[in-house]
N, C-alpha and C positions, 0 to 999 in steps of 0.2 A: 635481691632481697637484702635489706640492711639489718644489722643486728641492733636490737634496742639498747639504748644508752645504759640502762640499769644492768643489763646482762654483760655489756662491755666492761663495766666497772667490776663486776664479779670476776670476770676472766682476768682482768689486768691485775687484780690483787691475789690471784690464784686461790680464790676462796673455794674450799671444799664444801659442797652442798650438804654433806652428811654432818658437818660441824656447825650448821646454822640452827639456832634455837630461839624460840620466842617465849617470853615470860610475862605474865600478867602481874602488874603492881598491886599492892594492897593499899586501898584508899585510906588516907589519913585524915580526911575531913576538910572543911572550909574554915579559914581563919580570917580575921579582919585586923587591920592596923591597930585599932583600939584595944583588941584583945592582947596583942603582942606588947604594946607599949602602954599598959593600963595606967601607970603612974605618971605619964608624960603628957603635958598639954600639947595637942596636935592641931594644926590648921584644919578648918572645916573641909578643905579640898581632899584631905586624906581619909575622910570618913568612909568612903566607899571602896577604898583600896582593899582588895581581898586576894587570897591565894588558896590554891588547893595543892595537896601533896600526896604522893604515892611512894611506897617503899618496897624494896626487895631485900630479904635477909641475906641470901647467898645462893649462888648457883655456879656451875662450871660448864665450860664449853672447851672441848679438847683439853689442853694442858693448862688453861687459864681459869682463874677463879675470880669472881666478882662478889664482894661482900659489902654489906651495909649501904646499899645503893638507895638513892632517893632522888625524886624528881619533883620540883615545885614549879607551878605555873602561877602567874598573877594576872590581874585584870588589865594590865597595860600591855599584854601580849609578849611578855618575857618568860623564859623558863630557865631553870638552872638544874644541873645534874651533878651529883657527886657520888663517889664510891671508893672502895679500897680494892686494888687489883694485885694479884700475885700469879706467878707462873711456875710450874714444875720444871719446864724445860728451858726457860730464858729465851731471849731474842724474839719474844712474841709481842703482839699488839692486840688490844681488845678493840673490836669494831662494833659499834652500834650501827646496824644497817638502817634502822629507822625506829622511831617511836610512832605508835599508832594511837590516836585519840578517838575514843568512842563515846557515844551517848548511851543512856540507860538501856535502850532496846537493842544494843549491839551494832548499830549503824556506825560505820567508819566515817569520822568527820574530817580527819586530816592525818597525813603521814609526813614525818620530818625527812630531812636528808641524812647523810651518813656522818658519823663522828668516830675518829680513830684516836686511840690513846698513843702516847709516846711508847717506845719500847719498854717492856716490863722486864726488870732484871730477874735473873734466875733466883727463885726462892725469896724474892723480895716482897715487900708489902708497900705498894705505891698508892698514894692518895691521888685521885684523878677527878678533876671537876672542870666544867665548862658551862657557858651560858649561850643562849640563842633566842630566837623568837618564833612565834606562831601567830596565826590570825586571831587577834584579841577578841573579836566579836564572838568567838566560839566558847569563851570562858564559861558562861552559865550552862552550856550544853555538855561539856566534857565531864563524864562521870567514870570513865575507865581509861587506863593506859596500858599498853603492852610495849615491850622492848624486844626487838629482834636483833640478836647479836651473833658475833663470830669471833674466833680467835685463831 
């Protein structure tokens, strides 16, 4: 019997299951390019460019703290994440085990892969951001996001 790949990854990073937390983001609405750049003449091709955003004010897992987190997805299938990280113990790394995208009725549409921050200095306040992609055809159906993380 083989061990599932996801479980192997958990074991290889020595992830303690009691330190895994899932947090639901607060929906920030849908915006368009025209709303963002209201005073700028834009090409017609940008008229349908939209994005959705979610935010998390702050939460802790183990000795790590994640503050002012936000996730933005756009109609082209890109997403960006940013936050501020700190650690009480130092030599820690924040791990996003996955983002889950949901539709209104709670049905899971998609789960991302893992994302790990660089080492967080002790008592520091580090800005961390990254971008990635998701299946763009899901944009209109995504109405909820949760982040499962570990430190």
